[in-house]
DSSP file (Angstrom, degrees, kcal/mol; ACC not computed):
  #  RESIDUE AA STRUCTURE BP1 BP2  ACC     N-H-->O    O-->H-N    N-H-->O    O-->H-N    TCO  KAPPA ALPHA  PHI   PSI    X-CA   Y-CA   Z-CA
    1    1 A M              0   0    0      0, 0.0     2,-0.5     0, 0.0    27,-0.2   0.000 360.0 360.0 360.0 141.5    4.0  -48.1  -19.5
    2    2 A R  E     -a   28   0A   0     25,-3.0    27,-2.9     2,-0.0     2,-0.5  -0.985 360.0-163.9-123.2 128.0    6.2  -45.5  -21.0
    3    3 A L  E     -a   29   0A   0     -2,-0.5     2,-0.5    25,-0.2    27,-0.2  -0.954   7.9-170.6-112.9 123.8    6.2  -41.8  -19.9
    4    4 A V  E     -a   30   0A   0     25,-2.9    27,-3.5    -2,-0.5     2,-0.5  -0.965   8.1-165.7-119.9 127.3    7.8  -39.3  -22.1
    5    5 A L  E     +a   31   0A   0     -2,-0.5     2,-0.3    25,-0.2    27,-0.2  -0.957  29.8 144.2-109.0 124.9    8.4  -35.6  -21.1
    6    6 A T  E     -a   32   0A   0     25,-2.3    27,-2.9    -2,-0.5    -2,-0.0  -0.988  52.2-145.9-155.1 157.7    9.3  -33.4  -24.1
    7    7 A D        -     0   0    0     -2,-0.3     3,-0.1    25,-0.2    25,-0.1   0.524  36.1-144.5 -99.3 -10.3    8.9  -29.9  -25.5
    8    8 A F        +     0   0    0      1,-0.2     2,-1.9    26,-0.0    26,-0.0   0.741  44.2 152.4  52.5  27.8    8.9  -31.3  -29.1
    9    9 A M        +     0   0    0      2,-0.0    -1,-0.2     0, 0.0    -2,-0.0  -0.544  32.1 114.4 -85.6  73.7   10.8  -28.2  -30.2
   10   10 A D        -     0   0    0     -2,-1.9     0, 0.0     2,-0.2     0, 0.0  -0.995  69.1-134.3-143.1 139.2   12.4  -30.1  -33.1
   11   11 A P  S    S+     0   0    0      0, 0.0    -1,-0.0     0, 0.0    -2,-0.0   0.671  76.1 101.4 -72.5 -13.4   11.9  -29.6  -36.8
   12   12 A A  S    S-     0   0    0      1,-0.1    -2,-0.2     2,-0.1     0, 0.0  -0.325  88.7 -94.6 -72.2 153.1   11.5  -33.4  -37.5
   13   13 A D     >  -     0   0    0      1,-0.1     4,-0.6    -2,-0.0    -1,-0.1  -0.507  31.2-149.9 -62.9 124.7    8.1  -35.0  -38.0
   14   14 A P  H  > S+     0   0    0      0, 0.0     4,-2.5     0, 0.0     5,-0.2   0.712  79.2  82.4 -74.0 -18.7    7.1  -36.4  -34.5
   15   15 A A  H  > S+     0   0    0      1,-0.2     4,-2.6     2,-0.2     5,-0.2   0.907  90.2  46.6 -58.3 -49.4    5.1  -39.3  -35.9
   16   16 A P  H  > S+     0   0    0      0, 0.0     4,-2.2     0, 0.0    -1,-0.2   0.894 113.7  49.9 -61.8 -36.9    8.0  -41.8  -36.5
   17   17 A V  H  X S+     0   0    0     -4,-0.6     4,-2.5     2,-0.2    -2,-0.2   0.925 112.2  47.1 -64.9 -44.4    9.4  -41.0  -33.0
   18   18 A L  H  X S+     0   0    0     -4,-2.5     4,-1.9     2,-0.2    -1,-0.2   0.894 111.0  51.3 -66.5 -39.7    6.0  -41.5  -31.4
   19   19 A R  H  X S+     0   0    0     -4,-2.6     4,-0.9    -5,-0.2    -1,-0.2   0.924 112.1  47.1 -62.3 -43.2    5.4  -44.8  -33.2
   20   20 A A  H >< S+     0   0    0     -4,-2.2     3,-0.5    -5,-0.2    -2,-0.2   0.909 112.1  50.0 -64.6 -41.4    8.8  -46.1  -32.1
   21   21 A L  H 3< S+     0   0    0     -4,-2.5    -1,-0.2     1,-0.2    -2,-0.2   0.823 107.7  54.3 -66.8 -30.5    8.2  -45.0  -28.5
   22   22 A S  H >< S+     0   0    0     -4,-1.9     3,-1.2    -5,-0.2    -1,-0.2   0.704  87.0 101.0 -78.5 -17.7    4.8  -46.7  -28.5
   23   23 A G  T << S+     0   0    0     -4,-0.9     3,-0.1    -3,-0.5    65,-0.0  -0.447  87.4  12.5 -69.5 136.5    6.3  -50.1  -29.6
   24   24 A G  T 3  S+     0   0    0      1,-0.2     2,-0.3    -2,-0.2    -1,-0.2   0.643 106.9  95.8  76.9  14.9    6.8  -52.6  -26.8
   25   25 A C  S <  S-     0   0    0     -3,-1.2    -1,-0.2     1,-0.1     3,-0.1  -0.969  70.5-135.3-134.6 154.9    4.8  -50.9  -24.1
   26   26 A S  S    S+     0   0    0     -2,-0.3     2,-0.3     1,-0.3    -1,-0.1   0.800  91.8  10.2 -77.4 -28.2    1.3  -51.3  -22.9
   27   27 A K        -     0   0    0     -3,-0.1   -25,-3.0     2,-0.0     2,-0.5  -0.973  61.7-153.8-153.7 135.6    0.7  -47.5  -22.8
   28   28 A L  E     -a    2   0A   0     -2,-0.3    63,-2.5    61,-0.2     2,-0.5  -0.952  11.6-171.1-110.1 126.3    2.5  -44.4  -24.0
   29   29 A I  E     -ab   3  91A   0    -27,-2.9   -25,-2.9    -2,-0.5     2,-0.6  -0.979   4.7-163.1-118.0 122.9    1.9  -41.2  -22.1
   30   30 A L  E     -ab   4  92A   0     61,-3.0    63,-2.5    -2,-0.5     2,-0.7  -0.926   3.8-164.7-109.0 121.1    3.4  -38.0  -23.6
   31   31 A V  E     -ab   5  93A   0    -27,-3.5   -25,-2.3    -2,-0.6     2,-0.9  -0.921   9.7-156.2-105.4 110.3    3.7  -35.0  -21.5
   32   32 A H  E     -ab   6  94A   0     61,-3.0    63,-3.0    -2,-0.7     2,-0.5  -0.781  13.1-164.1 -91.4 107.0    4.3  -32.0  -23.7
   33   33 A V  E     + b   0  95A   0    -27,-2.9     2,-0.4    -2,-0.9    63,-0.2  -0.822  11.9 174.6-102.1 124.6    6.0  -29.4  -21.6
   34   34 A L  E     - b   0  96A   0     61,-2.5    63,-3.0    -2,-0.5   -26,-0.0  -0.958  29.5-120.8-124.6 146.4    6.2  -25.7  -22.7
   35   35 A G     >  -     0   0    0     -2,-0.4     4,-2.3    61,-0.2     5,-0.2  -0.362  38.7-101.1 -72.8 164.1    7.6  -22.7  -20.9
   36   36 A P  H  > S+     0   0    0      0, 0.0     4,-1.9     0, 0.0    -1,-0.1   0.896 124.1  46.0 -56.1 -42.9    5.1  -19.8  -20.3
   37   37 A W  H  4 S+     0   0    0      1,-0.2    -3,-0.0     2,-0.2     0, 0.0   0.892 111.2  52.5 -69.6 -38.1    6.6  -17.8  -23.2
   38   38 A E  H  4 S+     0   0    0      1,-0.2    -1,-0.2     2,-0.2    36,-0.1   0.873 112.9  45.6 -63.3 -36.4    6.5  -20.8  -25.5
   39   39 A A  H  < S+     0   0    0     -4,-2.3    -1,-0.2     1,-0.2    -2,-0.2   0.837 134.2  12.2 -75.9 -34.0    2.9  -21.4  -24.7
   40   40 A A  S  < S-     0   0    0     -4,-1.9    -1,-0.2    -5,-0.2    -2,-0.2  -0.532  80.5-172.7-145.7  71.8    1.7  -17.8  -25.0
   41   41 A P        -     0   0    0      0, 0.0     2,-0.4     0, 0.0    -3,-0.1  -0.284   7.7-152.9 -69.9 153.7    4.4  -15.6  -26.7
   42   42 A K        -     0   0    0     20,-0.0     2,-0.2    25,-0.0    20,-0.1  -0.950  28.5 -98.7-124.4 146.4    4.0  -11.9  -26.9
   43   43 A A        +     0   0    0     -2,-0.4    20,-0.2     1,-0.1    21,-0.1  -0.449  47.8 162.5 -64.9 130.5    5.5   -9.6  -29.5
   44   44 A E        -     0   0    0     18,-0.4    19,-0.2     1,-0.4    -1,-0.1   0.394  40.1-122.1-132.8   0.2    8.6   -8.0  -28.1
   45   45 A G  E    S+C   62   0B   0     17,-2.7    17,-3.2     2,-0.0    -1,-0.4  -0.644  76.1  16.5  89.7-150.2   10.7   -6.6  -31.0
   46   46 A P  E    S+C   61   0B   0      0, 0.0     2,-0.3     0, 0.0    15,-0.2  -0.310  75.0 164.3 -62.1 140.8   14.3   -7.6  -31.7
   47   47 A A  E     -C   60   0B   0     13,-2.9    13,-2.8     2,-0.0     2,-0.5  -0.985  35.1-134.7-152.9 159.3   15.3  -10.9  -29.9
   48   48 A V  E     -C   59   0B   0     -2,-0.3     2,-0.5    11,-0.2    11,-0.2  -0.984  19.2-155.6-118.8 120.4   17.9  -13.6  -29.9
   49   49 A L  E     -C   58   0B   0      9,-2.9     9,-2.2    -2,-0.5     2,-0.5  -0.825   9.4-159.0 -95.3 132.3   16.7  -17.1  -29.7
   50   50 A E  E     -C   57   0B   0     -2,-0.5     2,-0.5     7,-0.2     7,-0.2  -0.949  16.5-127.6-116.9 129.6   19.2  -19.6  -28.3
   51   51 A G     >  -     0   0    0      5,-3.1     4,-2.4    -2,-0.5     5,-0.1  -0.605  12.5-153.5 -73.3 121.1   19.0  -23.3  -28.9
   52   52 A A  T  4 S+     0   0    0     -2,-0.5    -1,-0.2     1,-0.2    -2,-0.0   0.832  91.5  48.3 -64.7 -32.9   19.2  -25.1  -25.5
   53   53 A E  T  4 S+     0   0    0      1,-0.1    -1,-0.2    -3,-0.0    -2,-0.0   0.897 131.2  11.4 -77.3 -41.1   20.7  -28.3  -27.1
   54   54 A D  T  4 S-     0   0    0      2,-0.1    -2,-0.2     0, 0.0    -1,-0.1   0.451  91.9-119.6-122.5  -1.3   23.4  -26.8  -29.2
   55   55 A G     <  +     0   0    0     -4,-2.4    -3,-0.1     1,-0.2    -2,-0.0   0.548  56.6 156.3  75.4   5.9   23.8  -23.1  -28.2
   56   56 A S        -     0   0    0     -6,-0.1    -5,-3.1    -5,-0.1     2,-0.4  -0.281  29.4-145.8 -63.5 152.9   23.0  -21.9  -31.7
   57   57 A Q  E     -C   50   0B   0     -7,-0.2     2,-0.4     2,-0.0    -7,-0.2  -0.940  14.5-169.0-126.5 147.2   21.6  -18.4  -31.9
   58   58 A L  E     -C   49   0B   0     -9,-2.2    -9,-2.9    -2,-0.4     2,-0.5  -0.981  14.4-146.0-136.3 121.1   19.1  -16.8  -34.2
   59   59 A D  E     +C   48   0B   0     -2,-0.4     2,-0.3   -11,-0.2   -11,-0.2  -0.762  34.6 160.1 -85.4 125.0   18.5  -13.0  -34.4
   60   60 A I  E     -C   47   0B   0    -13,-2.8   -13,-2.9    -2,-0.5     2,-0.6  -0.911  41.0-125.2-139.2 166.4   14.8  -12.3  -35.1
   61   61 A H  E     -C   46   0B   0     -2,-0.3     2,-1.0   -15,-0.2     5,-0.1  -0.968  24.0-149.4-114.8 115.8   12.3   -9.5  -34.9
   62   62 A L  E     +C   45   0B   0    -17,-3.2   -17,-2.7    -2,-0.6   -18,-0.4  -0.747  34.3 149.2 -90.2 104.8    9.2  -10.6  -32.9
   63   63 A D     >  -     0   0    0     -2,-1.0     4,-2.5   -20,-0.2     5,-0.2  -0.680  64.1 -85.7-120.8-179.3    6.2   -8.7  -34.2
   64   64 A G  H  > S+     0   0    0     -2,-0.2     4,-2.3     1,-0.2     5,-0.2   0.860 127.0  52.0 -57.1 -38.2    2.5   -9.7  -34.4
   65   65 A R  H  > S+     0   0    0      2,-0.2     4,-2.1     1,-0.2    -1,-0.2   0.909 110.7  46.9 -67.1 -42.5    3.0  -11.5  -37.7
   66   66 A A  H  > S+     0   0    0      2,-0.2     4,-2.3     1,-0.2    -2,-0.2   0.906 113.0  49.5 -65.8 -40.9    5.9  -13.6  -36.4
   67   67 A I  H  X S+     0   0    0     -4,-2.5     4,-2.6     2,-0.2    -2,-0.2   0.904 110.4  50.4 -65.4 -41.1    4.0  -14.5  -33.3
   68   68 A E  H  X S+     0   0    0     -4,-2.3     4,-2.3    -5,-0.2    -1,-0.2   0.904 110.1  50.0 -64.6 -40.4    0.9  -15.5  -35.3
   69   69 A A  H  X S+     0   0    0     -4,-2.1     4,-2.2     2,-0.2    -2,-0.2   0.912 110.9  50.0 -63.3 -41.9    3.1  -17.7  -37.5
   70   70 A Y  H  X S+     0   0    0     -4,-2.3     4,-2.8     2,-0.2    -2,-0.2   0.927 109.9  50.5 -61.1 -45.3    4.7  -19.3  -34.5
   71   71 A R  H  X S+     0   0    0     -4,-2.6     4,-2.8     1,-0.2    -2,-0.2   0.897 109.3  51.1 -61.7 -40.8    1.2  -20.0  -33.0
   72   72 A R  H  X S+     0   0    0     -4,-2.3     4,-2.3     2,-0.2    -1,-0.2   0.929 112.5  46.0 -61.9 -44.6    0.0  -21.6  -36.2
   73   73 A R  H  X S+     0   0    0     -4,-2.2     4,-2.4     2,-0.2    -2,-0.2   0.907 113.6  49.1 -65.6 -41.2    3.1  -23.9  -36.3
   74   74 A L  H  X S+     0   0    0     -4,-2.8     4,-2.8     2,-0.2     5,-0.2   0.927 111.6  48.8 -64.5 -44.1    2.7  -24.8  -32.6
   75   75 A N  H  X S+     0   0    0     -4,-2.8     4,-2.3     1,-0.2    -1,-0.2   0.892 111.8  49.6 -62.1 -39.6   -1.0  -25.5  -33.0
   76   76 A A  H  X S+     0   0    0     -4,-2.3     4,-2.5    -5,-0.2    -1,-0.2   0.903 111.7  49.2 -65.8 -40.6   -0.2  -27.7  -36.1
   77   77 A L  H  X S+     0   0    0     -4,-2.4     4,-2.7     2,-0.2     5,-0.2   0.947 111.9  47.4 -62.4 -49.1    2.4  -29.5  -34.1
   78   78 A V  H  X S+     0   0    0     -4,-2.8     4,-2.7     1,-0.2     5,-0.2   0.908 112.8  49.7 -60.6 -42.1    0.1  -30.1  -31.1
   79   79 A S  H  X S+     0   0    0     -4,-2.3     4,-2.5    -5,-0.2    -1,-0.2   0.922 112.1  47.4 -62.4 -44.8   -2.6  -31.4  -33.5
   80   80 A A  H  X S+     0   0    0     -4,-2.5     4,-2.3     2,-0.2    -2,-0.2   0.898 113.3  48.2 -64.7 -40.6   -0.2  -33.7  -35.3
   81   81 A V  H  X S+     0   0    0     -4,-2.7     4,-2.6     2,-0.2    -2,-0.2   0.928 112.3  48.5 -66.7 -44.4    1.1  -35.1  -32.0
   82   82 A K  H  X S+     0   0    0     -4,-2.7     4,-2.2    -5,-0.2    -2,-0.2   0.921 111.9  49.9 -60.6 -43.9   -2.4  -35.6  -30.5
   83   83 A D  H  X S+     0   0    0     -4,-2.5     4,-2.2     1,-0.2    -2,-0.2   0.926 113.0  45.7 -60.8 -45.2   -3.5  -37.4  -33.7
   84   84 A E  H  X S+     0   0    0     -4,-2.3     4,-2.1     1,-0.2     6,-0.2   0.884 110.4  53.3 -67.8 -37.9   -0.5  -39.7  -33.7
   85   85 A M  H  X>S+     0   0    0     -4,-2.6     5,-3.0     2,-0.2     4,-0.6   0.900 108.8  50.7 -62.8 -39.1   -0.9  -40.4  -30.0
   86   86 A F  H ><5S+     0   0    0     -4,-2.2     3,-1.0     1,-0.2    -2,-0.2   0.929 110.5  48.8 -61.6 -45.8   -4.5  -41.4  -30.7
   87   87 A R  H 3<5S+     0   0    0     -4,-2.2    -2,-0.2     1,-0.3    -1,-0.2   0.849 112.9  48.1 -62.9 -34.2   -3.4  -43.7  -33.5
   88   88 A C  H 3<5S-     0   0    0     -4,-2.1    -1,-0.3    -5,-0.1    -2,-0.2   0.526 114.5-116.6 -83.3  -6.1   -0.8  -45.3  -31.2
   89   89 A G  T <<5S+     0   0    0     -3,-1.0    -3,-0.2    -4,-0.6   -61,-0.2   0.714  73.6 130.4  76.2  19.7   -3.3  -45.7  -28.4
   90   90 A G      < -     0   0    0     -5,-3.0     2,-0.4    -6,-0.2   -61,-0.2  -0.250  56.1-115.3 -96.3-174.1   -1.4  -43.3  -26.2
   91   91 A Q  E     -b   29   0A   0    -63,-2.5   -61,-3.0    -2,-0.1     2,-0.4  -0.991  17.0-151.7-130.6 133.8   -2.3  -40.3  -24.2
   92   92 A Y  E     +b   30   0A   0     -2,-0.4     2,-0.4   -63,-0.2   -61,-0.2  -0.865  13.1 179.9-104.8 134.6   -1.3  -36.7  -24.7
   93   93 A V  E     -b   31   0A   0    -63,-2.5   -61,-3.0    -2,-0.4     2,-0.4  -0.984  13.8-152.6-134.2 124.7   -1.1  -34.2  -21.9
   94   94 A G  E     -b   32   0A   0     -2,-0.4     2,-0.4   -63,-0.2   -61,-0.2  -0.826  16.6-176.8 -96.9 134.4    0.0  -30.6  -22.4
   95   95 A V  E     -b   33   0A   0    -63,-3.0   -61,-2.5    -2,-0.4     2,-0.6  -0.995  20.9-148.8-133.5 133.8    1.6  -28.8  -19.5
   96   96 A V  E     -b   34   0A   0     -2,-0.4     2,-2.3   -63,-0.2     3,-0.4  -0.911  21.0-137.7 -98.6 124.7    2.8  -25.2  -19.1
   97   97 A A  S    S+     0   0    0    -63,-3.0     4,-0.1    -2,-0.6     3,-0.0  -0.389  74.0 105.1 -83.5  63.8    5.8  -25.1  -16.7
   98   98 A D  S    S+     0   0    0     -2,-2.3     2,-0.3   -63,-0.1    -1,-0.2   0.280  73.5  48.9-122.3   8.5    4.7  -22.0  -14.8
   99   99 A R  S    S-     0   0    0     -3,-0.4     2,-0.0     1,-0.0     5,-0.0  -0.890  91.4 -82.1-141.0 168.5    3.6  -23.7  -11.6
  100  100 A G     >  -     0   0    0     -2,-0.3     4,-1.8     1,-0.1     3,-0.5  -0.268  42.9-107.8 -70.9 161.7    4.8  -26.2   -9.1
  101  101 A I  H  > S+     0   0    0      1,-0.2     4,-2.8     2,-0.2     5,-0.2   0.811 116.2  63.0 -61.3 -31.7    4.5  -29.9   -9.7
  102  102 A E  H  > S+     0   0    0      1,-0.2     4,-2.3     2,-0.2    -1,-0.2   0.921 106.2  43.8 -61.7 -43.1    1.7  -30.2   -7.1
  103  103 A L  H  > S+     0   0    0     -3,-0.5     4,-3.3     2,-0.2     5,-0.4   0.878 112.2  52.9 -69.6 -37.3   -0.6  -27.9   -9.1
  104  104 A V  H  X>S+     0   0    0     -4,-1.8     4,-2.2     2,-0.2     5,-1.8   0.929 111.5  46.5 -62.5 -44.4    0.3  -29.7  -12.3
  105  105 A L  I  <>S+     0   0    0     -4,-2.8     5,-2.8     3,-0.2    -2,-0.2   0.939 118.2  42.0 -61.3 -46.9   -0.6  -33.0  -10.7
  106  106 A K  I  <5S+     0   0    0     -4,-2.3    -2,-0.2    -5,-0.2    -1,-0.2   0.924 124.5  33.5 -67.6 -46.1   -3.9  -31.7   -9.3
  107  107 A D  I  <5S+     0   0    0     -4,-3.3    -3,-0.2    -5,-0.2    -2,-0.2   0.714 135.4  15.6 -88.2 -21.9   -5.0  -29.6  -12.3
  108  108 A T  I  X5S+     0   0    0     -4,-2.2     4,-1.3    -5,-0.4    -3,-0.2   0.770 124.6  42.3-118.9 -53.5   -3.7  -31.7  -15.2
  109  109 A F  I  4XS+     0   0    0     -5,-1.8     5,-2.6     2,-0.2     6,-0.8   0.902 112.8  51.2 -72.8 -41.3   -2.8  -35.3  -14.2
  110  110 A L  T >4<S+     0   0    0     -5,-2.8     3,-1.7    -6,-0.2     5,-0.2   0.964 112.0  45.5 -61.3 -52.4   -5.7  -36.0  -11.9
  111  111 A P  T 345S+     0   0    0      0, 0.0    -1,-0.2     0, 0.0    -2,-0.2   0.824 112.0  53.4 -61.8 -28.2   -8.4  -35.0  -14.4
  112  112 A A  T 3<5S-     0   0    0     -4,-1.3    -2,-0.2     1,-0.0    -3,-0.1   0.510 115.1-116.9 -83.1  -3.2   -6.6  -36.9  -17.1
  113  113 A G  T < 5S+     0   0    0     -3,-1.7    -3,-0.2    -4,-0.5    -4,-0.1   0.707  83.6 118.6  76.8  20.2   -6.6  -40.1  -15.0
  114  114 A L  S   <S+     0   0    0     -5,-2.6     2,-0.3    -6,-0.2    -4,-0.2   0.478  75.9  27.3 -96.9  -4.2   -2.8  -40.1  -14.9
  115  115 A A        -     0   0    0     -6,-0.8     2,-0.3    -5,-0.2    -2,-0.2  -0.970  66.6-161.0-148.6 159.4   -2.5  -39.8  -11.1
  116  116 A E        -     0   0    0     -2,-0.3     2,-0.5    -3,-0.1    -6,-0.0  -0.982  19.9-122.3-143.9 156.6   -4.7  -40.7   -8.2
  117  117 A V        -     0   0    0     -2,-0.3     2,-0.3    -7,-0.0    -2,-0.0  -0.866  31.6-177.0-100.5 127.7   -5.0  -39.7   -4.6
  118  118 A R              0   0    0     -2,-0.5    -2,-0.0     1,-0.1     0, 0.0  -0.888 360.0 360.0-119.9 153.1   -4.6  -42.4   -2.0
  119  119 A G              0   0    0     -2,-0.3    -1,-0.1     0, 0.0    -2,-0.0   0.438 360.0 360.0 123.1 360.0   -4.9  -42.3    1.7
């Protein structure tokens, strides 16, 4: 079994990566982790976005139109990842990193059959 934790905030097509990750394992589980703002952004005016991987910066103006475009792209990404996970026989789980791991396990992993309570 292979467990992958990612935010998938990359411009590349996720399908080839997911196909490669699914090879040679009995089950691929993808946990798509987003921060609270990434999951539900709000218009805030001028902002600077900083790339966590390379420190690059982008000056933007966050208005309703920009937020709606971001939501459309995020929804398209999630849909594409879910579709590819289905084709690979894997499982997709979306998580917002705004709570402790205990709540994530209880509210997300248990219902998805990815964790169990013993004892």
